[in-house]
N, C-alpha and C positions, 0 to 999 in steps of 0.2 A: 502494498499499498504505500510505502514511503516513496518508490519510485513511479508509483504513479502520480503522486504528487509533484514529483520534479519533471514529471511530462507533460502535465496536463495543461500547461500553455500552449503546446503544439501539437498535442494528440488528444484523440478522444480515448478516455481511459475508462469509460463505462464498464465494459466486459472484459478488459484485458488484465486479468489476474485478480482485479479486485471484487467480483461478485461473490466467490465462495468465501474468502476471509471474512468480506464484510457481513454476510448472512450469517456465519459463525460466531464472529463477536457480537451480532445483535442478539441472536439467541440467547448468550450467556450475561449479556448486561442489563442490569436493572434500569438505566437510564438509557434509553433509545435514542435520545435526541441528537448526540454526536453523529451518528451512524446514518439517521435521516438528514441531516445537514450534509454529510459526505454524499448520499446521493443525489440530494436535490441540485448541488452544485456541480455536479458530473451530468444533469440534464440538457443543460444549455452551452453545449459546444460552440465556440468562437475562437476565431484566432485573432480577433481583432483586439490589441494590444489592452486597453483599458479593461474590457472583459475578462480577458485572458489572466490578467493579474487580479481582477477581482477572483476569479473562481480559485487562482493558487491560495490565494488568503484565505479564503472560507475553508478550503481543502485541507491546508495547513493547520489551521486552528482546530477544526472538526477532528484531524487527527491526532494532535495533542491531547484532545478530551478523551478520544478512544483508547489511549495506549498509555496510562498512568502506570506507575511502577509495579502496583499490584496484579496488573493483567499477567505478568509473569508467573506468579503464584496460583491464578486462576486457572490458567490455561497449559502450565508448564513450561520451562524456560525452553526446549527445545522447540516446541510447537509454536510458539511466540516469535523466534528466532526464523521460523520458516514463512510465517505469517509477514514479519516485517521486512523479508526481502521481496515478496510479491508486488 
């Protein structure tokens, strides 16, 4: 998912490696809002610079809320490392 955030300014990242990890995390999370914000931000893909930057900022903020330190304890460190690479 971190790679998707890096690529989101120039690529449509909705289905490239984020669907399964995001759905998995959404099932585990009590607060679904960060995942919902992440999905919503990927819906309006446009390479126009202001829109691309706004999308990056929303995705980056949502990702920061999705992956607090305790996710490793919830999902297991190995699984979290796999999710972080997608």
